[in-house]
C-alpha positions as CSV (number, residue, x, y, z in Angstrom):
1,X,15.6,15.6,12.6
2,X,12.9,18.1,13.6
3,X,9.2,17.3,13.6
4,X,8.9,19.7,10.6
5,X,11.4,17.6,8.6
6,X,9.8,14.3,9.5
7,X,7.0,13.2,7.1
8,X,4.2,11.5,8.9
9,X,2.4,9.0,6.7
10,X,-1.1,7.6,7.1
11,X,-1.7,3.9,6.7
12,X,-2.6,2.7,3.2
13,X,-6.1,1.4,2.3
14,X,-7.3,-1.5,0.2
15,X,-10.2,-0.4,-1.9
16,X,-11.8,-3.9,-2.1
17,X,-11.5,-4.7,1.7
18,X,-14.8,-4.6,3.5
19,X,-14.5,-3.8,7.2
20,X,-11.0,-5.1,7.3
21,X,-11.7,-8.3,5.3
22,X,-10.8,-9.0,1.6
23,X,-13.0,-11.7,0.1
24,X,-10.8,-13.0,-2.7
25,X,-13.7,-14.7,-4.5
26,X,-15.3,-11.3,-5.0
27,X,-12.1,-9.7,-6.3
28,X,-11.8,-8.7,-9.9
29,X,-8.2,-8.5,-10.9
30,X,-6.4,-6.3,-9.9
31,X,-7.0,-5.1,-6.3
32,X,-6.3,-1.5,-5.6
33,X,-3.9,-0.3,-2.9
34,X,-4.5,3.3,-1.9
35,X,-1.7,5.7,-0.8
36,X,-3.2,8.8,0.8
37,X,-1.8,12.2,-0.1
38,X,0.9,13.2,2.4
39,X,2.7,16.3,3.5
40,X,5.5,17.6,1.2
41,X,4.4,15.3,-1.7
42,X,6.2,16.3,-4.8
43,X,6.5,15.0,-8.4
44,X,9.4,12.6,-8.8
45,X,9.2,11.1,-5.3
46,X,9.4,7.3,-5.2
47,X,6.7,5.4,-3.4
48,X,7.2,1.7,-2.7
49,X,4.0,-0.2,-1.9
50,X,4.4,-3.7,-0.3
51,X,1.9,-6.5,0.4
52,X,3.0,-9.3,2.7
53,X,0.4,-12.1,3.0
54,X,0.9,-14.4,6.0
55,X,1.0,-17.4,3.5
56,X,3.8,-16.1,1.2
57,X,3.4,-14.3,-2.1
58,X,5.2,-11.1,-0.9
59,X,4.9,-8.4,-3.5
60,X,5.9,-4.9,-4.0
61,X,5.8,-2.2,-6.7
62,X,7.6,1.1,-7.1
63,X,5.6,4.1,-8.2
64,X,7.0,7.6,-9.2
65,X,4.7,10.4,-8.2
66,X,3.6,12.5,-11.2
67,X,2.8,16.2,-11.2
68,X,-0.9,15.3,-11.7
69,X,-0.9,13.1,-8.6
70,X,0.5,15.7,-6.1
71,X,-2.0,16.3,-3.4
72,X,-4.1,13.3,-4.5
73,X,-4.5,9.6,-3.5
74,X,-2.2,7.3,-5.5
75,X,-3.7,4.0,-6.6
76,X,-1.5,1.0,-7.0
77,X,-2.7,-2.1,-8.9
78,X,-2.1,-5.3,-6.9
79,X,-2.4,-8.6,-9.0
80,X,-5.2,-10.9,-7.6
81,X,-2.8,-13.8,-7.4
82,X,-0.9,-12.1,-4.6
83,X,-3.9,-12.7,-2.4
84,X,-5.3,-15.8,-4.1
85,X,-2.3,-18.2,-4.5
86,X,-1.8,-20.7,-1.6
87,X,-4.6,-19.0,0.4
88,X,-5.2,-20.7,3.7
89,X,-7.8,-20.4,6.5
90,X,-7.1,-17.7,9.0
91,X,-4.9,-15.8,6.6
92,X,-4.0,-12.1,6.9
93,X,-2.0,-9.6,4.8
94,X,0.0,-6.7,5.9
95,X,0.1,-3.7,3.5
96,X,2.4,-0.7,3.9
97,X,4.3,1.8,1.8
98,X,7.4,4.0,2.0
99,X,8.3,7.3,0.5
100,X,11.8,8.4,-0.4
101,X,12.0,12.1,0.5
102,X,14.0,14.7,-1.3
103,X,16.5,14.7,1.5
104,X,17.1,11.0,0.8
105,X,15.4,9.9,4.0
106,X,12.8,7.2,3.8
107,X,9.5,7.5,5.6
108,X,7.5,4.4,6.4
109,X,3.7,4.2,6.7
110,X,2.0,2.3,9.6
111,X,0.8,-1.2,8.5
112,X,-2.7,-2.0,7.4
113,X,-3.5,-5.6,8.4
114,X,-6.5,-7.2,6.8
115,X,-8.0,-10.6,6.9
116,X,-8.0,-12.6,3.7
117,X,-10.8,-15.0,3.0
118,X,-11.9,-17.2,0.1
C-alpha cells in the first residue's frame, strides 16, 4: 500500500471534555464524540466510533457518511450512561474510530484517552 492509498486519521475529540477531563456531573445526555473530516471522505463510507471506559461499559456506534457531511466534522451521540455507570475514582476512557475505505481496507484513528471524573 502506498502512502497515497493509506488514509491517515486524526484522533477523535469529545466536545464536553475540558483539558482532557470529562466531568460526568456536568454532562447533559448525550455526550458528543467528534470525528474530524479526513482525506478521501466520501458519502456512503462507514465510520465506527468506539468508547472503552476503564471500568466497563464499552460502547460503539456505526455511522454512514452522508453527502452533506463530506468534508465536515461528524458528531456521534454517546449516551451519558456509558461514562456514568459504575464510575470509579481514577477512571479513564479511550475513544477511537475506524473508517472502511472504498477499497475495503479499514483505517484506524489514534486513541484519545480522557480522564473521567464524577
